[in-house]
C-alpha positions as MATLAB code, in Angstrom:
seq = 'MQSIYKLARDMEAKLHALLFEVKELKNKAQNLDEENARLRKELADIYREGFAGDAGSVDVTTHKGFINLLGLYDQDFHICNLYFGRKRAGDCLFCLAFLKKEQEPAAGQEIRGG';
ca = [
      -2.099   11.945   12.099;
      -2.829   14.701   14.564;
      -0.226   17.294   15.246;
       1.626   17.288   18.552;
       0.235   20.749   19.268;
      -3.365   19.511   18.953;
      -2.618   16.480   21.154;
      -1.054   18.729   23.795;
      -4.027   21.114   23.640;
      -6.499   18.226   24.023;
      -4.533   16.861   26.959;
      -4.485   20.315   28.548;
      -8.274   20.557   28.214;
      -8.678   17.137   29.826;
      -6.359   18.162   32.667;
      -8.398   21.326   33.265;
     -11.598   19.272   33.386;
      -9.975   16.825   35.801;
      -8.721   19.688   37.974;
     -12.233   21.126   38.069;
     -13.624   17.759   39.192;
     -10.958   17.451   41.898;
     -11.804   20.944   43.184;
     -15.509   20.024   43.312;
     -14.675   16.845   45.198;
     -12.511   18.823   47.635;
     -15.350   21.288   48.269;
     -17.810   18.455   48.887;
     -15.361   16.770   51.286;
     -14.855   20.051   53.157;
     -18.621   20.557   53.453;
     -19.030   17.014   54.753;
     -16.233   17.539   57.297;
     -17.869   20.742   58.527;
     -21.258   19.067   58.789;
     -19.716   16.103   60.608;
     -18.019   18.420   63.135;
     -21.283   20.309   63.669;
     -23.234   17.091   64.181;
     -20.635   15.761   66.621;
     -20.852   18.970   68.617;
     -24.657   18.780   68.634;
     -24.518   15.160   69.764;
     -22.091   15.999   72.553;
     -24.312   18.898   73.635;
     -27.350   16.616   73.697;
     -25.486   14.075   75.827;
     -24.270   16.842   78.154;
     -27.783   18.272   78.529;
     -29.273   14.851   79.150;
     -26.604   14.042   81.692;
     -26.942   17.435   83.378;
     -30.645   16.737   83.894;
     -29.696   13.752   86.060;
     -27.006   15.684   87.958;
     -29.014   15.602   91.199;
     -28.779   11.794   91.364;
     -25.146   11.512   90.183;
     -22.096   12.676   92.085;
     -19.960   15.517   90.735;
     -16.883   13.359   90.098;
     -18.796   11.029   87.794;
     -20.230   14.029   85.957;
     -16.768   15.538   85.428;
     -15.444   12.190   84.213;
     -18.272   11.875   81.727;
     -17.659   15.405   80.441;
     -13.953   14.563   80.047;
     -14.828   11.425   78.067;
     -17.115   13.475   75.829;
     -14.224   15.871   75.260;
     -11.959   13.009   74.237;
     -14.632   11.640   71.913;
     -15.071   15.103   70.380;
     -11.314   15.157   69.706;
     -11.675   11.892   67.727;
     -10.343    9.489   70.362;
     -11.938    6.198   71.301;
     -13.475    6.043   74.776;
     -14.675    2.437   74.549;
     -12.854   -0.320   76.406;
     -11.759   -1.987   73.150;
      -9.791    0.885   71.619;
      -9.511    3.422   74.441;
      -7.165    6.282   73.614;
      -6.649    5.357   69.964;
      -7.472    7.887   67.265;
     -10.894    7.370   65.666;
     -11.379    7.491   61.907;
     -15.154    7.821   62.236;
     -17.946    7.015   64.635;
     -17.475    3.935   66.813;
     -20.545    1.949   67.782;
     -18.851    0.812   71.007;
     -18.060    4.392   72.028;
     -21.589    5.535   71.186;
     -23.080    2.639   73.161;
     -20.851    3.530   76.102;
     -21.964    7.166   75.945;
     -25.603    6.131   75.783;
     -25.165    3.755   78.717;
     -23.370    6.403   80.777;
     -26.064    8.953   79.989;
     -28.703    6.813   81.698;
     -27.075    5.656   84.964;
     -30.101    6.503   87.104;
     -32.355    4.152   85.116;
     -29.895    1.280   85.582;
     -29.614    1.968   89.317;
     -33.398    1.953   89.755;
     -33.674   -1.460   88.101;
     -30.975   -2.958   90.331;
     -32.388   -1.334   93.449;
     -35.943   -2.569   92.848;
];
């Protein structure tokens, strides 16, 4: 039979190993969060640049509204009609489709006009 001291020492070693694994997991999660924030910002910048290129054919009010929606999306809120204003846990395909559709209004207008 092992002594209580040895059992306690073994348990302590296991706890240290578990703590090390938890710290590694925390670091990985933090890195993923930082990368996710960076990618969201890049995506928003790309949408803004693409939309700004069409600014001559779109009125200023629509442009400001789109920028405001991008801001809400960047703050992790839904901008789609299904969940508008609710907090997002991750990317929403409906929101992304809405952003993509709103980015290309001139193309849709040309099709209808022709």
